[in-house]
N, C-alpha and C positions, 0 to 999 in steps of 0.2 A: 504493500500500500504506500509506504513512504517512498519507495523507489518510483512508483507510478506518479505520485504527487510531484516529486522532484523533477521527473521528466516533463510533466505538464508545464511546470513553472519555467523550465529551461526552454521548452518549445515556445511558450508564450513570450519569453524574453527575446528569443531569436526572431520571432515575427515582429516584435516591436522595433528591434534594431534594424531589421530589413526595411520596415516601413519608414523609419527615420532616415535611413540612407537614401531611400527612393525619393522622399520629400526633399532632402538636401540636394540630390542630383537634379531634381526638377527645378528647384529654386536657382541653382547654379546655371542650369541651361537657360532659364528665363532671363537671368541677369546678363549672361553673355549675349543672348539674342537681343535683349533690349539695348545693350551697349553697342552691339554691332550695327544697329540701325542708325547710329550717330556717326558712322564712318561713311566715306564716299569712295567708290572705286573708279579708277581711271579707265576710260573706254578707249579714247584715241586723241591724237593731237592733229589739228588741221592748221594750215597756214596760207595766207594770201597777201598780195600787195605788190609794191614796186620799190624803186630806189628812194622814194620820198617817204613812204610810210608802209609798214608791214603789220598785219593783224595776225595774231596767234590765238587759236580757239582750243581750249582744253575741254573735251567732253567728259562729263562725270555722271554717275548714277545717283548722286546726292549733292547737297549744297556744301560749300566751303567758303572760307574767307582766305585772304592771302596776306603775306607779310613780306615786304621788300627787304632783303638782306643786303644786296648790293645793287646799285642802280646803273652800274657800268661806266660811270664817269671816270673811275680810276684806271681800269684796265680793260674796258670794253667787254666786260663779263657781267651779265645781269644774273642775279640769283634771287629766286622767289620761292618762299616756303608756302605750301598748301597744307595747312594743319588738318589732321584726321583723314587725309586722302591715302588710300592704299594703291600704290603704283604697281606692285608686284615686280616682275622682271624689268630691268632697265630698258627704257625705250629712247631712241635717239634717231636723228635724221638730218639731212641737209636742209638748210634754211632757204630763205627767199628774200630778195630786196635788201632791207636793212639788216636782217638776221642772217649770219653765215651758217650757223649750225645750232641745234638744240638738243638737250638731253633731259629726261625726267627719270629720277631714281628714287629709291626708298631710303629715307633716313629717319632718325628718331623724331617722332612727332607727326610724321606725315610724308608727303612727297616733296621733292626738291626739283624745281625747274631751273635749268641753267641755259642762258642764251649767249652765244659768242657773236658779238656785233661785227658787221663788216666795216664799220667806221664810226665816227663820232655820232652818237644818237642819244635820244632821251625817251623815257617812258611817258607817253602822252596821256594815256588813260587806261583804266582797267575796271571791269565790272562783271557781275554775275547775272546771267540770264536764266530765269527759271523755265521749266518746260512750258511751251506755248506754241500756238500756230502749227500744230501737227508735229512738233519736235518733242520727243519723249524725255530727253536728257537735259540736265543742267549744262550750261556752257559758261566757263570762265574765260573772259575775253581780255587780251592784253594788246594794246596798240603801241608800237614803237616807231618814232619819227626821227628822220635824219636831222642832225643839229643844224646843218646848213646845206644849201645846194652844192652838189659836187663833193661833199665830204665822205660819201659812202662809195666804196669800190663795188661795182656791180658787174654783171656779165656783159660781154661784148655784144651779145645778141640783143636786138631791139625788143623792147617790151611795150606792147600796146595795151594799156589798161582799159578794161571794160567799163561800162557805165557805172556799175556797182561793184565794190570790192567783194561783196558776198559771193559773187559768181566765181571767184577765184579759189574758193576753198576746195582744194583737191588733196587727197591722201598722198603722202610721200611714197614714191615707188622706187626711187634710186637707193643704192646702198648707203648706209649711214655714213655721215661725215663727222667723225668724233671731235669733240672739243679736246683741248689740251688737258690731260689728266693731271691732277694736283698730287704730287708726291712729297710727303713731309719726311725729312731725314733727321733722325735724332742721334747725335753723338753722345753716347752714354757718359755719365759722370761729368766732371769739369769743375774748375775752381778749387774750393776747399775739399770737394769730394773727388779724391784721386783714383778711386777704384782699386783694382787688384795691383799687386806689386810684382814686377818682373825683375830679372837680373840687370836689365839695362834701362829701366825706367818704369813708369806707371801706366795703368790702363787708359786713363783719360786722354793722354796724348795719342795713343794708337787709335782710339776710337775717332778722334777729331780728324786725324789724317785720312782715315778711311772714308769718313763722311764727306770731306771736301773733295776727295777723288771721285766718289759716287756722284756728287752734285755736278761736278764738271762733266762727267760722262753723260749724264741725263740731259743736261742743258745743251750739250753738243748735238743731240739728236733732234732738237727742236720740237719734240712731241710732248714735253712735260713742262708744267710750271712747278719749279722746285722751291720748297720752303724748308729752312733749317731751324731747328730749335736753338742751336748755338753755332757761331762761326769762329769763336775764339775760346780761350781758357777762362770761362765764366761758369758760375754755379747757377743752374736753372732747376727749381723745384720740380719734382716728378709730376705733380698735378698741373703745373703750368705747361709742361711739354705736351700733355694730352689736350689742353685747351688750345694750344697753338694749332694742332691738327684740326680740331673742331672748327675753330674760327676761320681757318683757311679753306674749309669745305673739302678736306682731303679725301682723295679716292684711295690712298694707301699711306700707311704710317709704318716706317721701318726704323727700328732702334738698333744701333750697332754697338756691340759690347765685345769684350775680351774676357774669357773665363779664367778661373784659377781653381786648383784642386790641391788637397793635402799631399798627393803624390805627384812628383814632377814628371813622371813618365806618361801621364794622360795627355792626349793631344787630339785635335780635330774640331771641326765646326759643328754647330747644331742650331736648329731653328725652333723657336718657341711660339705657340699661340695660346690664347686664353683657355684655361681649363674649365670644366663643367662646374666645379665647386666655386670658382671665382666669379661665375655669372651672377650669383646672388650678391656677392660683394660689389659688383658693378652697379646693381640696382640701388643698393644703399648709398653708394658713392654719388650717384647722380642725384638721388633724392636729397642728400645732405648739402651738396654744394650748388652754387648758382651757376650752373653750366650754361654755355652759350645757347645750346639747342633746347634748354629747358623752357625757354620763353615760348616755344612753339607748341608745348603741351597744354591743351586747354580742354574744358568740358568734363564729362563724366569720368570718374576714376577708373571705371571698368574699361572705357575706351582707351584711356592712357595706358593701362596695363597691357591690353591687347596689342596696341601699336608698339609699345616698348619691347614686348616679347617677340613680335614679328621682326622688328628691326634688329634686335640682338641676335636672333637665330640666323638671319640672312647675313649679318656681318661676320659671325663666327664661321659660317660656311665659306664665305669669300676669303677669310683669313686662312682657313685650312687649305683651300685650293691653291692659294698663292704659296703657302709654305711648301706644299708638295712640288710645285713648279720650281721654287727656289732651291730646294734640296737636289732636284734632278739636274739643275744647271751647275751647281757647285761641285757635284760629284765628278771626279776626274780632274778638277782644277785645283782642289785643295783637299787635305785629309778631312774625313768626316767621322764623327762618333758612330758607334755601332747603331744606336737608336738615335737617328739624326733629327727626327721630328718629335718634339716633346711639348707638353703643355704645363702651364704654371699660372700663378695669379699675379704676375708682375703688374705694378701700378700703371706702367705706360701702355698696357694692353687693355685697359678697362673701358675705353670709350665704346659705347654700344652702337655707335653709328659710323665708326671709322675702321675698316679692315686693317689689322695691325699684326706685325710679327716682330720678334726680337731675335736678331742674329748674333749668336756667340761665334765670333770669327775664328777662335782658337784659344789656347791657354797661354797667357803671358808668362806663367811660371814654368812652362816647358821650353827648353832651349830652342828646339826646332821650330815650334810654333811662333815663338817670340821673334826669332830671326826672320821668319817668313812675313810676319805682320809688320815688321819694321823695314822690310825691303820694298822700295817704291815700285819695282817691276812686279813683284809677287802681289803686292797690294792692288795694283792696277788690274792684274789678271782676275783676282777675286772679285773686285768691284765690277769688272766687265761681265762676270757670270751673273752678278746681281742685276745689272742693267739688262742683260739678255732675258732674265727671268721676268722682269717687269714688262719688257716688250712682249714676251710671249703671253703673259697673263692678260694684259689689256688688249692685245691683238685677238685673243680668243673671245674676250667679252664683246668686242665690236662685231665679231663674226656671228656670235649667237644672237645679238640684238638685231642684226640686219636680216635674219632669216624670216 
């Protein structure tokens, strides 16, 4: 009797727990579904206009507002944030008239539109059109006007503008014309933070020499806008290094370091990306500090969490893909550790919206590695491998985006 009674109680308790779980799952699903209705998905981008004025139309399945990050006056690069917009895979294409090229990608807080201008120009107007007149989608419209006649470099082909600019809205059919990718190079340590000690010097000097070499090689290609966290022997806090990357709208952040170990016989390079455990740390870090991209997060907390998770997952995936490409390019050019791709929670890898890797170029307390890292020719070969990896990585991205 007592056994049957105990069994009945346990069965009843099990049903109560199951019911509670079902209710919790239902509420969670409702909350996510409710939050998701406050996001907008990117459908496509259309463009029309001539050398005097160009109109860009972003079609969405929901409403959004926009925030101008850069108006193009400094470097002919317009950056517009579209909060709560889910862009998915990066979309980009050739421009028209005033705009040379455009790209929309996913970053923390929403989608980011970047325009490369063909000359001096200004943002004339921007507005949101709701569904109307048989059009089922929202349309965010941006008009860009040439600053002065003749200031914009246009095609040699004659352009005959129609009576209305609206008739020029045609989908881009040509292969994508990529904007210059922004690469931030971080020379590890510096100033009072000397890093690891080698037989002939300290880590900070080796890192800076490599960073300057890499910057020179990337600039020589003409395909990148290179930003450095330091160009001399100064101390830069770790958090500031990450903010440099975010404020630059970096497409890639690469931190250069030289390792050390208790045993001097250990040698070889390795590449680190953000670990799973450190992802939670990144969330706390962004919430705690006044990050540049934090201003783009608005609305319901559920929406913010969804967008943050989406952005962070995409960023970690891109970081891992580049790390594999980097390892493949370094192999054969320099010694590698047996497990060459590793993960860690380094502070400089925490930005949820910037793909990032940390390259340990070798061990400064190993005589062979130190000699190689200090030799200008060997250092140039290693940085050439890094440059080739960056070219391969972004070349593949452009190929995928234009399919």
